[in-house]
PyMOL CGO cylinders between C-alpha atoms (Angstrom):
from pymol import cmd
from pymol.cgo import CYLINDER

trace = [
    CYLINDER, -71.99, -109.50, -91.07, -69.21, -111.15, -89.98, 0.3, 1, 1, 1, 1, 1, 1,
    CYLINDER, -69.21, -111.15, -89.98, -65.69, -110.68, -89.11, 0.3, 1, 1, 1, 1, 1, 1,
    CYLINDER, -65.69, -110.68, -89.11, -62.75, -113.05, -88.34, 0.3, 1, 1, 1, 1, 1, 1,
    CYLINDER, -62.75, -113.05, -88.34, -59.89, -112.25, -86.53, 0.3, 1, 1, 1, 1, 1, 1,
    CYLINDER, -59.89, -112.25, -86.53, -57.37, -114.82, -86.84, 0.3, 1, 1, 1, 1, 1, 1,
    CYLINDER, -57.37, -114.82, -86.84, -53.54, -115.32, -84.60, 0.3, 1, 1, 1, 1, 1, 1,
    CYLINDER, -53.54, -115.32, -84.60, -51.80, -117.79, -83.58, 0.3, 1, 1, 1, 1, 1, 1,
    CYLINDER, -51.80, -117.79, -83.58, -49.39, -118.28, -86.53, 0.3, 1, 1, 1, 1, 1, 1,
    CYLINDER, -49.39, -118.28, -86.53, -45.66, -118.69, -86.45, 0.3, 1, 1, 1, 1, 1, 1,
    CYLINDER, -45.66, -118.69, -86.45, -42.65, -120.73, -87.33, 0.3, 1, 1, 1, 1, 1, 1,
    CYLINDER, -42.65, -120.73, -87.33, -41.84, -123.92, -85.73, 0.3, 1, 1, 1, 1, 1, 1,
    CYLINDER, -41.84, -123.92, -85.73, -39.82, -126.79, -86.27, 0.3, 1, 1, 1, 1, 1, 1,
    CYLINDER, -39.82, -126.79, -86.27, -40.78, -129.61, -88.41, 0.3, 1, 1, 1, 1, 1, 1,
    CYLINDER, -40.78, -129.61, -88.41, -42.79, -132.09, -86.15, 0.3, 1, 1, 1, 1, 1, 1,
    CYLINDER, -42.79, -132.09, -86.15, -43.72, -129.31, -84.14, 0.3, 1, 1, 1, 1, 1, 1,
    CYLINDER, -43.72, -129.31, -84.14, -47.15, -128.12, -83.24, 0.3, 1, 1, 1, 1, 1, 1,
    CYLINDER, -47.15, -128.12, -83.24, -49.32, -124.69, -83.20, 0.3, 1, 1, 1, 1, 1, 1,
    CYLINDER, -49.32, -124.69, -83.20, -52.94, -123.74, -82.61, 0.3, 1, 1, 1, 1, 1, 1,
    CYLINDER, -52.94, -123.74, -82.61, -54.49, -121.37, -85.09, 0.3, 1, 1, 1, 1, 1, 1,
    CYLINDER, -54.49, -121.37, -85.09, -57.77, -119.19, -83.79, 0.3, 1, 1, 1, 1, 1, 1,
    CYLINDER, -57.77, -119.19, -83.79, -60.72, -117.47, -85.75, 0.3, 1, 1, 1, 1, 1, 1,
    CYLINDER, -60.72, -117.47, -85.75, -62.77, -115.30, -83.27, 0.3, 1, 1, 1, 1, 1, 1,
    CYLINDER, -62.77, -115.30, -83.27, -65.51, -114.57, -85.45, 0.3, 1, 1, 1, 1, 1, 1,
    CYLINDER, -65.51, -114.57, -85.45, -68.08, -111.59, -84.62, 0.3, 1, 1, 1, 1, 1, 1,
    CYLINDER, -68.08, -111.59, -84.62, -71.04, -109.88, -85.81, 0.3, 1, 1, 1, 1, 1, 1,
    CYLINDER, -71.04, -109.88, -85.81, -74.06, -111.94, -86.68, 0.3, 1, 1, 1, 1, 1, 1,
    CYLINDER, -74.06, -111.94, -86.68, -74.09, -115.49, -86.83, 0.3, 1, 1, 1, 1, 1, 1,
    CYLINDER, -74.09, -115.49, -86.83, -76.95, -117.92, -87.95, 0.3, 1, 1, 1, 1, 1, 1,
    CYLINDER, -76.95, -117.92, -87.95, -77.22, -121.85, -86.57, 0.3, 1, 1, 1, 1, 1, 1,
    CYLINDER, -77.22, -121.85, -86.57, -76.31, -123.26, -89.97, 0.3, 1, 1, 1, 1, 1, 1,
    CYLINDER, -76.31, -123.26, -89.97, -72.89, -121.32, -90.67, 0.3, 1, 1, 1, 1, 1, 1,
    CYLINDER, -72.89, -121.32, -90.67, -70.36, -122.98, -91.25, 0.3, 1, 1, 1, 1, 1, 1,
    CYLINDER, -70.36, -122.98, -91.25, -66.49, -122.30, -90.95, 0.3, 1, 1, 1, 1, 1, 1,
    CYLINDER, -66.49, -122.30, -90.95, -63.61, -123.71, -92.79, 0.3, 1, 1, 1, 1, 1, 1,
    CYLINDER, -63.61, -123.71, -92.79, -59.59, -122.83, -92.87, 0.3, 1, 1, 1, 1, 1, 1,
    CYLINDER, -59.59, -122.83, -92.87, -58.03, -122.51, -96.09, 0.3, 1, 1, 1, 1, 1, 1,
    CYLINDER, -58.03, -122.51, -96.09, -54.16, -122.29, -96.92, 0.3, 1, 1, 1, 1, 1, 1,
    CYLINDER, -54.16, -122.29, -96.92, -52.18, -120.96, -99.79, 0.3, 1, 1, 1, 1, 1, 1,
    CYLINDER, -52.18, -120.96, -99.79, -48.73, -121.40, -100.32, 0.3, 1, 1, 1, 1, 1, 1,
    CYLINDER, -48.73, -121.40, -100.32, -46.37, -118.90, -102.81, 0.3, 1, 1, 1, 1, 1, 1,
    CYLINDER, -46.37, -118.90, -102.81, -47.20, -119.46, -106.53, 0.3, 1, 1, 1, 1, 1, 1,
    CYLINDER, -47.20, -119.46, -106.53, -50.01, -121.94, -105.57, 0.3, 1, 1, 1, 1, 1, 1,
    CYLINDER, -50.01, -121.94, -105.57, -53.74, -121.49, -105.60, 0.3, 1, 1, 1, 1, 1, 1,
    CYLINDER, -53.74, -121.49, -105.60, -55.64, -121.43, -102.25, 0.3, 1, 1, 1, 1, 1, 1,
    CYLINDER, -55.64, -121.43, -102.25, -56.53, -125.10, -100.89, 0.3, 1, 1, 1, 1, 1, 1,
    CYLINDER, -56.53, -125.10, -100.89, -59.27, -126.64, -98.60, 0.3, 1, 1, 1, 1, 1, 1,
    CYLINDER, -59.27, -126.64, -98.60, -57.82, -127.51, -95.29, 0.3, 1, 1, 1, 1, 1, 1,
    CYLINDER, -57.82, -127.51, -95.29, -60.74, -128.25, -92.84, 0.3, 1, 1, 1, 1, 1, 1,
    CYLINDER, -60.74, -128.25, -92.84, -64.22, -127.53, -92.16, 0.3, 1, 1, 1, 1, 1, 1,
    CYLINDER, -64.22, -127.53, -92.16, -66.70, -127.23, -88.87, 0.3, 1, 1, 1, 1, 1, 1,
    CYLINDER, -66.70, -127.23, -88.87, -70.15, -126.59, -88.83, 0.3, 1, 1, 1, 1, 1, 1,
    CYLINDER, -70.15, -126.59, -88.83, -71.52, -124.53, -85.51, 0.3, 1, 1, 1, 1, 1, 1,
    CYLINDER, -71.52, -124.53, -85.51, -74.49, -126.50, -84.87, 0.3, 1, 1, 1, 1, 1, 1,
    CYLINDER, -74.49, -126.50, -84.87, -73.86, -130.22, -85.00, 0.3, 1, 1, 1, 1, 1, 1,
    CYLINDER, -73.86, -130.22, -85.00, -69.87, -130.04, -85.37, 0.3, 1, 1, 1, 1, 1, 1,
    CYLINDER, -69.87, -130.04, -85.37, -69.34, -132.07, -87.94, 0.3, 1, 1, 1, 1, 1, 1,
    CYLINDER, -69.34, -132.07, -87.94, -65.75, -131.98, -89.55, 0.3, 1, 1, 1, 1, 1, 1,
    CYLINDER, -65.75, -131.98, -89.55, -64.45, -132.76, -92.80, 0.3, 1, 1, 1, 1, 1, 1,
    CYLINDER, -64.45, -132.76, -92.80, -60.84, -132.06, -93.94, 0.3, 1, 1, 1, 1, 1, 1,
    CYLINDER, -60.84, -132.06, -93.94, -58.13, -132.70, -96.89, 0.3, 1, 1, 1, 1, 1, 1,
    CYLINDER, -58.13, -132.70, -96.89, -56.15, -135.78, -96.75, 0.3, 1, 1, 1, 1, 1, 1,
    CYLINDER, -56.15, -135.78, -96.75, -53.24, -134.44, -96.64, 0.3, 1, 1, 1, 1, 1, 1,
    CYLINDER, -53.24, -134.44, -96.64, -53.79, -133.31, -92.87, 0.3, 1, 1, 1, 1, 1, 1,
    CYLINDER, -53.79, -133.31, -92.87, -56.30, -136.07, -91.61, 0.3, 1, 1, 1, 1, 1, 1,
    CYLINDER, -56.30, -136.07, -91.61, -54.37, -137.55, -88.36, 0.3, 1, 1, 1, 1, 1, 1,
    CYLINDER, -54.37, -137.55, -88.36, -52.34, -133.97, -87.60, 0.3, 1, 1, 1, 1, 1, 1,
    CYLINDER, -52.34, -133.97, -87.60, -55.03, -131.50, -87.74, 0.3, 1, 1, 1, 1, 1, 1,
    CYLINDER, -55.03, -131.50, -87.74, -57.92, -131.30, -86.19, 0.3, 1, 1, 1, 1, 1, 1,
    CYLINDER, -57.92, -131.30, -86.19, -60.95, -128.67, -86.54, 0.3, 1, 1, 1, 1, 1, 1,
    CYLINDER, -60.95, -128.67, -86.54, -62.95, -127.77, -83.22, 0.3, 1, 1, 1, 1, 1, 1,
    CYLINDER, -62.95, -127.77, -83.22, -65.21, -124.61, -82.05, 0.3, 1, 1, 1, 1, 1, 1,
    CYLINDER, -65.21, -124.61, -82.05, -66.36, -122.89, -79.24, 0.3, 1, 1, 1, 1, 1, 1,
    CYLINDER, -66.36, -122.89, -79.24, -69.78, -121.68, -79.47, 0.3, 1, 1, 1, 1, 1, 1,
    CYLINDER, -69.78, -121.68, -79.47, -69.83, -119.39, -76.36, 0.3, 1, 1, 1, 1, 1, 1,
    CYLINDER, -69.83, -119.39, -76.36, -66.49, -117.64, -77.32, 0.3, 1, 1, 1, 1, 1, 1,
    CYLINDER, -66.49, -117.64, -77.32, -67.33, -117.99, -81.09, 0.3, 1, 1, 1, 1, 1, 1,
    CYLINDER, -67.33, -117.99, -81.09, -64.28, -119.14, -82.09, 0.3, 1, 1, 1, 1, 1, 1,
    CYLINDER, -64.28, -119.14, -82.09, -63.15, -121.96, -84.43, 0.3, 1, 1, 1, 1, 1, 1,
    CYLINDER, -63.15, -121.96, -84.43, -59.69, -123.63, -83.93, 0.3, 1, 1, 1, 1, 1, 1,
    CYLINDER, -59.69, -123.63, -83.93, -57.16, -125.28, -85.98, 0.3, 1, 1, 1, 1, 1, 1,
    CYLINDER, -57.16, -125.28, -85.98, -54.78, -127.46, -83.80, 0.3, 1, 1, 1, 1, 1, 1,
    CYLINDER, -54.78, -127.46, -83.80, -52.25, -128.35, -86.02, 0.3, 1, 1, 1, 1, 1, 1,
    CYLINDER, -52.25, -128.35, -86.02, -49.70, -131.08, -85.11, 0.3, 1, 1, 1, 1, 1, 1,
    CYLINDER, -49.70, -131.08, -85.11, -46.36, -133.00, -86.87, 0.3, 1, 1, 1, 1, 1, 1,
    CYLINDER, -46.36, -133.00, -86.87, -46.27, -130.34, -89.04, 0.3, 1, 1, 1, 1, 1, 1,
    CYLINDER, -46.27, -130.34, -89.04, -44.18, -130.56, -91.75, 0.3, 1, 1, 1, 1, 1, 1,
    CYLINDER, -44.18, -130.56, -91.75, -42.42, -128.12, -94.74, 0.3, 1, 1, 1, 1, 1, 1,
    CYLINDER, -42.42, -128.12, -94.74, -45.17, -128.59, -96.66, 0.3, 1, 1, 1, 1, 1, 1,
    CYLINDER, -45.17, -128.59, -96.66, -47.58, -127.00, -94.78, 0.3, 1, 1, 1, 1, 1, 1,
    CYLINDER, -47.58, -127.00, -94.78, -45.98, -123.75, -94.94, 0.3, 1, 1, 1, 1, 1, 1,
    CYLINDER, -45.98, -123.75, -94.94, -48.32, -121.20, -96.13, 0.3, 1, 1, 1, 1, 1, 1,
    CYLINDER, -48.32, -121.20, -96.13, -50.79, -118.02, -95.22, 0.3, 1, 1, 1, 1, 1, 1,
    CYLINDER, -50.79, -118.02, -95.22, -54.04, -120.21, -93.55, 0.3, 1, 1, 1, 1, 1, 1,
    CYLINDER, -54.04, -120.21, -93.55, -57.17, -118.40, -93.23, 0.3, 1, 1, 1, 1, 1, 1,
    CYLINDER, -57.17, -118.40, -93.23, -60.02, -118.72, -91.60, 0.3, 1, 1, 1, 1, 1, 1,
    CYLINDER, -60.02, -118.72, -91.60, -63.59, -117.94, -94.01, 0.3, 1, 1, 1, 1, 1, 1,
    CYLINDER, -63.59, -117.94, -94.01, -67.43, -118.07, -92.89, 0.3, 1, 1, 1, 1, 1, 1,
    CYLINDER, -67.43, -118.07, -92.89, -69.73, -119.74, -94.39, 0.3, 1, 1, 1, 1, 1, 1,
    CYLINDER, -69.73, -119.74, -94.39, -73.59, -118.21, -93.61, 0.3, 1, 1, 1, 1, 1, 1,
    CYLINDER, -73.59, -118.21, -93.61, -75.60, -120.42, -95.93, 0.3, 1, 1, 1, 1, 1, 1,
    CYLINDER, -75.60, -120.42, -95.93, -74.18, -123.80, -94.89, 0.3, 1, 1, 1, 1, 1, 1,
    CYLINDER, -74.18, -123.80, -94.89, -74.87, -125.82, -98.08, 0.3, 1, 1, 1, 1, 1, 1,
    CYLINDER, -74.87, -125.82, -98.08, -72.47, -126.42, -101.03, 0.3, 1, 1, 1, 1, 1, 1,
    CYLINDER, -72.47, -126.42, -101.03, -69.14, -128.05, -101.44, 0.3, 1, 1, 1, 1, 1, 1,
    CYLINDER, -69.14, -128.05, -101.44, -67.45, -126.76, -98.01, 0.3, 1, 1, 1, 1, 1, 1,
    CYLINDER, -67.45, -126.76, -98.01, -64.23, -127.87, -99.91, 0.3, 1, 1, 1, 1, 1, 1,
    CYLINDER, -64.23, -127.87, -99.91, -64.72, -124.40, -102.85, 0.3, 1, 1, 1, 1, 1, 1,
    CYLINDER, -64.72, -124.40, -102.85, -63.32, -121.01, -101.76, 0.3, 1, 1, 1, 1, 1, 1,
    CYLINDER, -63.32, -121.01, -101.76, -66.85, -119.62, -103.65, 0.3, 1, 1, 1, 1, 1, 1,
    CYLINDER, -66.85, -119.62, -103.65, -68.61, -121.25, -100.59, 0.3, 1, 1, 1, 1, 1, 1,
    CYLINDER, -68.61, -121.25, -100.59, -67.57, -118.54, -98.18, 0.3, 1, 1, 1, 1, 1, 1,
    CYLINDER, -67.57, -118.54, -98.18, -68.81, -115.62, -97.44, 0.3, 1, 1, 1, 1, 1, 1,
    CYLINDER, -68.81, -115.62, -97.44, -66.34, -113.97, -95.02, 0.3, 1, 1, 1, 1, 1, 1,
    CYLINDER, -66.34, -113.97, -95.02, -62.66, -114.23, -94.60, 0.3, 1, 1, 1, 1, 1, 1,
    CYLINDER, -62.66, -114.23, -94.60, -59.88, -113.26, -92.12, 0.3, 1, 1, 1, 1, 1, 1,
    CYLINDER, -59.88, -113.26, -92.12, -56.70, -111.45, -93.29, 0.3, 1, 1, 1, 1, 1, 1,
    CYLINDER, -56.70, -111.45, -93.29, -54.43, -114.39, -93.17, 0.3, 1, 1, 1, 1, 1, 1,
    CYLINDER, -54.43, -114.39, -93.17, -51.89, -115.75, -90.86, 0.3, 1, 1, 1, 1, 1, 1,
    CYLINDER, -51.89, -115.75, -90.86, -48.37, -116.95, -91.48, 0.3, 1, 1, 1, 1, 1, 1,
    CYLINDER, -48.37, -116.95, -91.48, -47.63, -120.97, -91.00, 0.3, 1, 1, 1, 1, 1, 1,
    CYLINDER, -47.63, -120.97, -91.00, -43.61, -121.54, -91.41, 0.3, 1, 1, 1, 1, 1, 1,
    CYLINDER, -43.61, -121.54, -91.41, -42.15, -125.06, -90.99, 0.3, 1, 1, 1, 1, 1, 1,
    CYLINDER, -42.15, -125.06, -90.99, -38.98, -124.81, -90.83, 0.3, 1, 1, 1, 1, 1, 1,
    CYLINDER, -38.98, -124.81, -90.83, -36.68, -128.40, -91.89, 0.3, 1, 1, 1, 1, 1, 1,
]
cmd.load_cgo(trace, "trace")
């Protein structure tokens, strides 16, 4: 059982930065994989980034490569999403998710077992 608590969303101007945090509590495993997804109004939830607790391998959707960085602090059981050079099209509710199995396609919503409540990110032009 894992609980995820997100923070860090807000309103920023285009070109600005935000750092999202996701604190995980409860039982974790060495093969856990953490992901960030986002969902804009009227659109399906889409994959943004993922990271493994062990090893730290990272994955990104093409549209955020070079701008977003996913990282982890194992001692704090926290995953971060540093978002730089934000664009209006980044506006969405951002969700943190945990995959306890560590297998399968990290880009698919169905892979993940636990989800946070979501945090709003709004980028103005």
